[in-house]
N, C-alpha and C positions, 0 to 999 in steps of 0.2 A: 560493574556488575553489571551484566546485559540483564535480557529481559526473562532467561529463563531461567534465571539463579533465584528472580527472585521473584519469577512466579512458585520454583522448587522449595522456599524460604517461609512465602507467607503458608504455603500449604506445609508445611512443618508446621507450623508453629499452627495451624488451625489445629489441626490434628491431637501436635498436646492439650493443647484447651480442650475441645470434647474428653478425650481421655480422662483426663482432672474432674472433670465435666463427670462425666461419667461416676466416676469413682468416687464423690463424694453424693455422687444419689445415690450409693450403694449398689452398684453394676460396676463387674472386673470385665476389663475387654481385652481379648485374647493380640497377641499380635501378630497375626494373619495379616497377609495384604488381599484376604479375599470382598468382594463389593455389600456382601451378602447380611447383616447387620445383626439377623437368624441366627449367625454361622460366630459372630465375634460376643459375643455380648454372651453374660450369665446375671441374670436378677438375683442377686443377694437374699435383698428380702424375703425372696418365695423359698427359695433354699434356707434360710432360718428356718423358715415355716416348717417347712418336710422334717429337718433332722429334732422341734420340738415335739412334732406326730408319733416319734420314736418314742417306745415306751422307757422308761430308767429312766429319759434324759428330762431335766429340766432350764429353767430358765440360765442356773448359774453357768450350768455345763454344757450349752447351749450357747452362752456368752464368750464363755472360752473357745470354743470350738470358730465359734466366729471371728475372735482377735487368730487364730493360727490361717 
């Protein structure tokens, strides 16, 4: 394995770990190659809070929506 291949492998492993960590923290990572973090993530906690603000949506329904 040459240096470039090893660097690519390490970067891939790092990116997978980063995405898994963000997912466990409640953030969805888009599958884009753009380096801007604002365009790549979605804060699920904020989304859930916004969903709960909608009239007629309670805790159980918001939980069902978040599971989907």
